[in-house]
C-alpha positions as CSV (number, residue, x, y, z in Angstrom):
1,M,-10.8,-15.1,40.9
2,T,-14.0,-17.4,41.0
3,D,-16.9,-18.1,38.7
4,D,-18.9,-16.0,41.1
5,S,-17.2,-13.2,39.8
6,H,-18.8,-13.0,36.4
7,P,-22.6,-14.3,36.9
8,T,-23.8,-12.3,33.9
9,R,-21.8,-14.1,31.5
10,R,-23.4,-17.5,32.7
11,E,-26.6,-16.0,32.3
12,Y,-25.7,-14.4,28.8
13,L,-24.0,-17.2,27.2
14,T,-24.6,-20.8,28.3
15,Y,-23.2,-23.8,27.2
16,G,-24.6,-26.9,25.0
17,S,-24.8,-30.2,26.5
18,A,-21.8,-31.5,24.6
19,L,-19.8,-29.1,27.3
20,A,-21.8,-29.8,30.2
21,G,-21.6,-33.1,29.8
22,A,-18.0,-33.9,28.9
23,G,-16.2,-30.8,29.5
24,L,-14.8,-28.0,27.1
25,L,-12.3,-30.5,25.4
26,A,-14.3,-33.5,24.9
27,G,-14.3,-33.0,20.9
28,C,-10.6,-31.2,20.9
29,T,-9.6,-30.4,17.5
30,G,-6.8,-28.2,16.0
31,G,-5.5,-24.6,16.8
32,D,-2.6,-22.5,15.6
33,G,-1.8,-18.7,15.9
34,T,-0.9,-15.8,14.1
35,D,2.9,-16.1,13.6
36,T,5.7,-14.0,15.2
37,P,7.2,-11.7,12.6
38,A,10.1,-14.0,12.6
39,G,8.0,-17.3,12.3
40,D,6.0,-18.8,9.2
41,D,2.9,-17.4,11.9
42,G,-15.9,-28.7,9.6
43,T,-18.9,-30.1,10.9
44,P,-21.3,-28.3,9.3
45,V,-24.3,-26.9,11.7
46,D,-27.7,-25.4,10.7
47,G,-28.1,-23.0,13.3
48,T,-31.2,-24.9,14.6
49,P,-32.3,-23.8,18.3
50,A,-32.0,-26.3,21.2
51,D,-36.1,-26.3,21.0
52,G,-36.0,-27.3,17.3
53,T,-38.1,-24.6,16.2
54,D,-36.8,-22.9,12.7
55,Q,-35.6,-19.3,13.3
56,P,-33.9,-16.8,11.0
57,T,-30.2,-16.5,10.7
58,D,-29.6,-13.0,9.5
59,D,-27.3,-10.7,11.8
60,N,-30.5,-8.3,12.0
61,T,-33.0,-10.5,12.9
62,A,-34.4,-10.7,16.2
63,T,-33.5,-14.2,17.7
64,P,-36.2,-14.6,20.6
65,S,-34.6,-18.1,21.6
66,S,-31.5,-19.6,22.1
67,Y,-29.2,-21.0,18.9
68,T,-26.1,-23.0,18.8
69,A,-22.9,-23.0,17.2
70,S,-20.6,-26.0,17.0
71,M,-16.9,-26.7,15.8
72,A,-14.2,-28.7,17.6
73,P,-12.4,-28.4,20.0
74,A,-15.3,-26.4,21.7
75,G,-17.8,-28.8,20.5
76,E,-21.7,-27.1,20.8
77,V,-22.0,-23.6,22.3
78,E,-25.4,-22.3,23.0
79,F,-26.0,-18.5,22.8
80,S,-28.8,-16.5,23.9
81,A,-28.0,-13.2,22.0
82,V,-25.0,-12.4,19.2
83,P,-21.8,-11.5,21.0
84,E,-21.1,-7.8,21.4
85,S,-17.6,-8.2,22.9
86,V,-15.4,-10.8,21.4
87,M,-11.7,-11.8,22.0
88,V,-9.6,-12.8,19.2
89,Y,-6.5,-14.0,18.8
90,S,-5.8,-14.9,15.3
91,L,-6.4,-12.5,12.1
92,I,-8.6,-15.1,10.5
93,Y,-11.1,-14.5,13.1
94,A,-10.9,-10.6,12.9
95,D,-12.0,-10.8,9.0
96,M,-15.0,-13.2,9.9
97,A,-16.3,-11.0,12.4
98,V,-15.7,-7.8,9.7
99,A,-17.2,-10.4,7.0
100,Y,-20.6,-11.1,9.2
101,G,-20.9,-7.5,10.2
102,H,-19.5,-7.6,13.9
103,G,-16.0,-5.9,13.3
104,D,-16.5,-3.8,15.8
105,A,-17.2,-6.6,18.4
106,V,-13.4,-7.3,18.1
107,N,-11.5,-6.1,21.8
108,S,-8.4,-7.7,21.0
109,L,-5.6,-9.4,18.9
110,G,-2.8,-12.0,19.4
111,F,-0.1,-9.6,18.0
112,S,0.3,-6.0,16.8
113,A,-3.2,-4.5,16.4
114,E,-1.5,-2.2,14.2
115,A,0.1,-4.6,11.9
116,G,-3.0,-6.9,11.9
117,G,-5.3,-3.9,11.1
118,N,-3.1,-2.5,8.4
119,T,-3.1,-5.8,6.5
120,L,-6.9,-5.9,6.9
121,D,-7.3,-2.4,5.8
122,A,-5.3,-2.8,2.9
123,Y,-7.6,-5.3,1.6
124,Y,-11.0,-3.7,2.6
125,E,-9.7,-0.1,1.0
126,R,-11.2,-2.2,-2.3
127,L,-14.6,-3.0,-0.6
128,P,-16.5,0.0,-0.4
129,G,-18.1,0.6,3.1
130,V,-15.9,-2.2,4.8
131,S,-14.0,-1.4,7.6
132,F,-11.9,-2.3,10.5
133,D,-11.7,0.1,13.6
134,H,-8.4,-1.4,15.2
135,E,-8.2,1.8,17.6
136,G,-8.0,0.6,21.2
137,I,-7.6,-3.1,20.3
138,E,-5.8,-4.9,23.1
139,Q,-2.8,-7.0,22.2
140,L,-2.9,-10.1,23.8
141,N,0.6,-11.7,23.6
142,S,3.0,-9.0,24.7
143,G,5.9,-10.6,22.7
144,N,8.5,-10.0,25.9
145,S,9.1,-13.6,26.3
146,G,7.6,-16.6,24.9
147,V,4.0,-16.6,23.5
148,T,1.4,-16.4,26.2
149,I,-1.7,-14.6,27.1
150,D,-2.0,-13.2,30.4
151,K,-5.0,-14.7,32.3
152,E,-5.7,-11.3,34.1
153,L,-6.2,-9.6,30.7
154,V,-9.1,-12.3,30.0
155,Y,-10.7,-11.1,32.8
156,E,-10.1,-7.7,32.2
157,L,-11.8,-7.7,28.7
158,D,-14.5,-9.5,30.1
159,S,-15.8,-10.7,26.8
160,D,-18.9,-12.2,25.7
161,L,-17.1,-14.7,23.6
162,H,-13.3,-15.9,23.4
163,L,-13.3,-16.5,19.5
164,V,-10.0,-18.4,20.3
165,D,-8.9,-22.0,20.0
166,P,-8.5,-23.2,23.7
167,C,-6.2,-25.9,22.5
168,L,-3.7,-23.3,20.9
169,V,-4.1,-21.5,24.3
170,M,-3.1,-24.7,26.3
171,S,0.1,-24.6,24.2
172,F,1.4,-21.5,25.7
173,D,3.7,-20.9,28.8
174,G,1.6,-20.7,32.2
175,W,-1.8,-22.2,30.6
176,E,-3.3,-25.6,31.5
177,E,-6.8,-27.0,30.7
178,A,-7.8,-26.0,34.1
179,D,-7.1,-22.6,33.4
180,I,-9.3,-22.8,30.1
181,E,-12.1,-24.2,32.5
182,E,-11.5,-21.3,34.8
183,T,-12.1,-18.4,32.1
184,E,-15.2,-20.3,31.0
185,S,-16.5,-18.1,33.8
186,V,-15.9,-15.2,31.7
187,A,-16.9,-16.5,28.3
188,P,-16.9,-19.8,26.3
189,W,-13.9,-20.6,24.1
190,F,-15.0,-21.0,20.3
191,G,-12.1,-21.3,17.9
192,N,-9.9,-23.5,15.6
193,T,-6.5,-22.6,14.3
194,L,-4.3,-25.5,14.4
195,S,-6.0,-26.3,11.0
196,R,-3.6,-23.6,9.6
197,R,-1.1,-26.4,9.3
198,N,-3.1,-29.4,10.3
199,T,-0.3,-29.7,13.2
200,E,-0.5,-31.8,16.3
201,P,-2.5,-30.4,19.1
202,P,-1.6,-30.6,22.7
203,E,-1.6,-33.7,24.5
204,A,-5.1,-33.0,26.1
205,C,-6.7,-32.3,22.7
206,A,-5.2,-35.1,20.7
207,D,-7.7,-37.8,21.1
208,D,-10.7,-36.3,19.2
209,Y,-8.9,-33.7,17.5
210,E,-10.4,-32.4,14.2
211,Y,-9.3,-30.2,11.2
212,Y,-11.3,-28.2,8.8
213,T,-11.0,-25.8,5.9
214,L,-11.0,-22.2,6.0
215,W,-14.4,-22.0,4.6
216,E,-15.4,-24.7,6.9
217,I,-14.4,-22.5,9.6
218,A,-16.2,-19.7,8.3
219,D,-19.5,-22.0,8.2
220,S,-19.2,-22.5,12.0
221,V,-18.4,-18.8,12.8
222,A,-21.2,-17.6,10.9
223,D,-23.6,-19.7,12.9
224,V,-21.7,-17.6,15.9
225,F,-23.0,-14.3,14.5
226,R,-26.4,-15.4,13.1
227,A,-25.1,-14.7,9.3
228,G,-25.6,-17.8,7.5
229,S,-27.2,-16.1,4.5
230,T,-24.1,-14.1,4.6
231,Y,-21.8,-16.8,4.6
232,E,-23.6,-18.5,2.0
233,E,-23.7,-15.7,-0.3
234,L,-19.6,-15.3,0.4
235,A,-18.9,-18.9,-0.4
236,T,-20.5,-18.4,-3.6
237,V,-18.4,-15.9,-4.5
238,H,-15.4,-18.1,-3.5
239,A,-16.6,-21.0,-5.6
240,D,-17.3,-18.6,-8.5
241,L,-13.4,-17.9,-8.3
242,T,-11.7,-20.8,-7.7
243,A,-14.0,-22.1,-10.8
244,T,-12.8,-19.6,-13.0
245,I,-9.2,-20.1,-11.9
246,E,-9.4,-23.7,-12.3
247,A,-11.0,-23.6,-15.9
248,D,-7.9,-21.2,-17.1
249,L,-4.9,-23.2,-15.6
250,P,-2.2,-24.0,-18.1
251,P,-1.1,-27.6,-18.3
252,E,0.9,-28.7,-15.5
253,S,3.8,-28.7,-17.6
254,E,3.8,-25.0,-18.2
255,R,3.0,-24.1,-14.3
256,P,5.9,-22.4,-12.8
257,T,8.1,-23.9,-9.7
258,V,7.2,-21.7,-6.4
259,A,8.7,-21.0,-3.2
260,S,6.9,-19.4,-0.5
261,V,9.6,-17.9,2.0
262,I,10.3,-15.6,5.0
263,F,13.3,-13.5,4.4
264,M,15.5,-12.5,7.5
265,S,19.1,-11.2,7.8
266,D,20.1,-13.4,4.4
267,T,18.3,-16.3,5.7
268,F,15.2,-17.5,3.7
269,Y,12.8,-19.6,5.7
270,P,10.8,-21.9,3.6
271,S,7.4,-23.5,3.7
272,K,5.6,-25.8,1.3
273,I,2.8,-24.6,-0.9
274,N,0.5,-27.6,-1.6
275,T,0.1,-28.8,2.1
276,A,-3.1,-29.0,3.7
277,G,-4.4,-26.5,5.9
278,F,-5.9,-23.1,5.4
279,S,-2.4,-21.3,5.4
280,N,-2.3,-22.2,2.0
281,A,-6.0,-21.8,0.9
282,H,-4.8,-19.0,-1.6
283,V,-2.1,-21.0,-3.2
284,R,-3.0,-24.8,-3.3
285,P,-5.8,-24.0,-5.6
286,L,-3.4,-22.8,-8.4
287,G,-1.9,-26.1,-8.9
288,A,1.6,-24.7,-8.8
289,T,4.9,-27.0,-8.6
290,D,5.9,-26.5,-5.4
291,A,9.8,-25.9,-5.5
292,L,10.4,-27.4,-1.8
293,A,8.2,-30.7,-2.6
294,G,11.3,-32.9,-2.4
295,G,12.8,-31.6,1.1
296,D,12.0,-31.8,4.8
297,V,11.1,-28.4,5.6
298,S,9.9,-27.8,9.3
299,Y,9.7,-24.5,11.3
300,Q,13.2,-25.0,12.0
301,T,14.4,-25.0,8.3
302,A,16.4,-22.0,7.1
303,Y,18.3,-22.0,3.8
304,D,21.0,-19.5,3.1
305,Y,21.6,-17.9,-0.7
306,E,23.7,-21.2,-2.1
307,Q,21.0,-23.5,-0.8
308,L,18.3,-21.7,-2.3
309,L,20.2,-21.5,-5.5
310,E,20.6,-24.9,-5.7
311,I,16.5,-25.3,-5.8
312,D,16.3,-22.0,-8.0
313,P,12.5,-21.8,-7.9
314,D,11.0,-19.8,-10.9
315,V,8.6,-17.6,-8.4
316,I,9.5,-16.7,-4.7
317,L,6.1,-15.7,-3.1
318,H,7.0,-13.9,0.7
319,R,4.8,-14.7,3.1
320,Y,3.2,-11.5,5.2
321,G,3.6,-9.5,2.6
322,I,0.6,-7.0,2.0
323,N,1.0,-4.2,4.4
324,S,2.2,-6.4,7.2
325,Y,5.9,-7.0,8.9
326,Y,7.9,-7.2,5.7
327,D,8.9,-4.5,3.0
328,V,8.9,-7.0,0.2
329,G,10.4,-4.1,-2.0
330,D,13.3,-3.8,-0.1
331,I,13.7,-7.3,0.2
332,R,13.7,-8.2,-3.5
333,Q,16.7,-5.2,-3.8
334,T,18.4,-7.0,-1.2
335,I,18.5,-10.3,-2.8
336,A,19.1,-8.9,-6.4
337,D,22.0,-6.8,-5.0
338,H,24.0,-10.4,-3.3
339,P,26.2,-11.8,-5.4
340,V,24.4,-15.1,-5.3
341,G,20.9,-14.2,-4.7
342,G,21.1,-12.1,-8.2
343,D,21.9,-15.0,-9.6
344,L,18.5,-16.5,-9.0
345,T,16.1,-16.8,-11.7
346,A,13.2,-15.3,-9.8
347,S,15.5,-12.3,-8.9
348,Q,16.4,-12.1,-12.5
349,N,12.7,-12.3,-13.9
350,G,11.6,-10.0,-11.2
351,R,9.3,-12.6,-9.8
352,I,9.8,-12.1,-6.1
353,Y,6.3,-11.0,-5.3
354,A,4.8,-9.9,-2.1
355,G,2.7,-13.0,-1.0
356,G,-0.5,-13.6,1.2
357,H,-0.7,-13.9,4.6
358,P,-1.3,-17.3,5.9
359,V,-3.5,-16.5,8.6
360,Q,-6.2,-15.4,6.0
361,G,-10.1,-14.9,7.0
362,P,-12.5,-15.3,4.1
363,L,-12.2,-11.5,2.8
364,M,-8.5,-11.9,2.7
365,N,-8.5,-15.0,0.9
366,L,-10.7,-13.7,-2.1
367,F,-7.8,-11.0,-2.8
368,Q,-5.1,-13.4,-2.0
369,L,-6.4,-16.0,-4.5
370,E,-6.6,-13.3,-7.1
371,M,-3.2,-12.0,-6.4
372,T,-1.6,-15.4,-6.7
373,A,-3.3,-16.3,-9.6
374,K,-1.8,-13.0,-11.5
375,Q,1.7,-13.5,-10.0
376,L,1.9,-17.2,-10.9
377,Y,-0.1,-16.8,-14.3
378,P,-0.2,-13.4,-15.6
379,E,-0.7,-14.6,-19.2
380,Q,-4.1,-16.3,-18.3
381,F,-5.3,-13.9,-15.5
382,G,-3.5,-10.8,-16.3
383,E,-0.5,-8.8,-14.8
384,W,-0.2,-8.0,-11.1
385,P,0.6,-4.6,-11.1
386,G,2.8,-4.9,-8.2
387,Y,2.9,-3.8,-4.5
388,T,4.5,-1.2,-2.2
389,Q,4.8,-1.8,1.3
390,G,2.5,0.7,3.3
391,E,0.1,0.8,0.4
392,S,-3.7,-0.6,-0.2
393,Y,-4.3,-3.6,-2.3
394,P,-3.4,-2.5,-6.0
395,E,-6.0,-1.2,-7.8
396,I,-6.7,-3.4,-10.4
397,P,-8.9,-2.2,-13.9
398,E,-12.6,-3.6,-13.3
399,G,-12.2,-6.1,-16.6
400,E,-9.2,-7.8,-15.1
401,R,-10.6,-8.4,-12.0
402,L,-11.2,-12.3,-10.7
403,F,-14.0,-11.1,-8.6
404,D,-16.8,-8.6,-8.1
405,R,-15.8,-6.0,-5.1
406,Q,-18.9,-4.3,-4.9
407,R,-20.9,-7.7,-4.8
408,V,-18.6,-8.6,-1.6
409,A,-18.9,-5.1,0.0
410,D,-22.8,-5.6,-0.6
411,I,-23.1,-9.1,0.8
412,V,-20.7,-7.6,3.8
413,G,-23.1,-4.9,4.1
414,G,-26.3,-7.1,4.3
415,E,-27.9,-6.2,0.9
């Protein structure tokens, strides 16, 4: 399929000089997608148009001239209108689209739209008027063999924007830099997900790779959706929340040791909690002691019961715990019933919790910060009420909430 197959996309979304002059990957930075259930799945921009004139940045304001958004690896991308159909791989970008009032533009997710949508539903239930319709969302990754995207599906979706890190896609089977360049005939690529763990990009992206925090990525994506004021308001809520948490943290000597794991088939798959990357954006600010800090932990690391008992963390956080792939209630009981697992301090003290989703967007991050603060420091932030698989994020009494739900809902709603 040639570029001539999609002339309207070239007219609708044009590329900035950085791309036209040097190619898509001239400023390549990180990419990392949503994990499979078995795995452990910025440069600020001002939104000023190319002509240098000042233009409003709210979603619902007319934009008579083009505008740009910038983030490695795509570099600067020029838009003539807010994208109305957006291909998304990682849940972080679906959450951002919803946050900026354009959840209905999302046409796909990398893995199960039901699982990812259910996770978002669990949080959005506590934000009046905020929702994500995941009916009819395409699954980009078939999951049958390896991790990849069918290039023909990219053409079939015929999106206005691929809100996906091209460097991530180049790490998939069957994709090379030439394929990324070819599918630019449909729409530009704009995304960064290897910042999840600050992991090494493919060779074609290595020279100019950059990493961003979650909220730096959110800032850049806000420019795509002309939602600068929405981003600023949400960032203020986040700053207030983290300040509240930091002000009440107990002394380091009184903080629990914490292990973040996925549990499958009597095996624990660990991940460190205080490393860089947005996968830890809900845990790292809490300053807990990483029970795994002294170990060499990678994607291949696996512990049996005896090995975890040697570490014996005070708290176990099970990733993807909120209406996602795992029933942490069942897992908690399985561990307690095991002759070795039952000896774990976290098991004996009832401190095996449903933890957050690592591939989190800004709305998810607010809830997951609150949740983790209550799980780790109940005396400071109030008891965590517990979570049952399939239910929404638990209702917390208004006086015990760490951020204002209605304020966030109003921001998302444009008020």
